[in-house]
C-alpha angles and dihedrals in degrees: 000000000000116000142165113241135190114208098170135014118264148092129329090287091072090069101103128190108228141163117246136173116269103255119244125230109251129186107320094000134115127199114229121202096215118226099174132007125196121237112218140169091250085067088057091051092053092045092052093047095246087121111039126237131165108262131269100038142157109241127214131091107200135053147146127213149115128301108241098170140015130201123242092260098052115106104157099062139049136193109280098035118139105232142170135194146173142192089044113114117233112056099128088088144081091249135019132186107225131181104258093228088062093055121089125193119249110235126222113278094038121095130213092255093047091051094047089048093049108042102081102020096036094049090043091055090046096054091041094055101033105033118012092052107357101217117219131204110276097022121118123236127187111212116194118209086021091176097051126101097270092030095060091051095045092052091051093049092045090049092048091055090053101252125144107249126206113188133194122212138160103230142032089244091057090043088059093054091048092052090046087053092055108272112152096201128019124196122201100215090192089067104025136038103254094210095053092045094049090051089051092047093050096044090246093302096107128216128295091230142008117209102201123184093159103068121175099044099041107027101090095042090048090061088058095058097052123107116237108293090010123153129250108198110189109189104159145015109214089153092046136277121316110253118238114277135186111262092216084080088073092062091042092053097047110296091287129189124227126190135175105203128178131196094243092077094046094056097035095122128052087240094052091048095049092044095049098041089045090054093052096044091049091054089051097048091048093047096244092118118048118198120213106208096192097185142355123208133187112253091254089061095064090120094059090047089055092050092050093047092051096044087053089232091140139069118205130000131347121208137192112213131203 
């Protein structure tokens, strides 16, 4: 089978197209013939070596496809089932062996591409808005990178709850997408200081929660726009890691909360995974959650996909297709 492999940490150029054996279904595993695989910033972190993996490895943590083989201990799946998964390394390939309890069935009304686009970012948006800081109607949230893959879904979910959404983006084109997703106010951080503008928009009160996937360049200013006892939810670092800071700042700025969640802990049990994936798939099937698949690439163009992702030339989701 064709696969993308990383043999050493580095830039997009270390993504190498190779031939590997098709995996076998052992024990409680199923082999999935991958139709579409999601491209996410976590893949960049693994490629760079920021997140550790044993070299060489096949990157990618999200895919949708068809079950082509099941291990002897699998009882919940059969050959031919349409399935999707995330948080399992190895999706930049034509086939992947996945623990059966990490696979969810794709319901009618949801395509392979939609499922691959929604698993990681859709469930991330869901846990952020429903669990990490459960937004309520009438509250105000600031969403950084509001036109990105996760950002657009998070804006839609927050809007659906009835919260006021302030989004930050870099261009007018991205601002239009954020508004279409339900953002009430959009700040072009390339033209306006987002902290000063957020204070103006909230009459000096500040926001209830900041959802920050950018990290280094936005984190400290984000603390300054939270209301007393507000929540800073840092769930990514596309601009780099946040430098160490003195926790006394949290009390000085209003007894603030800071959390650094990850999807792994919100889908840790089979029950959590099925609930969260089911909620996201239901929103898609009912038309309440619109996915923006910005670009699709053949598997062998994974290097270009990473370049586009890191250059922030895209809005919405990137997929690799077999």
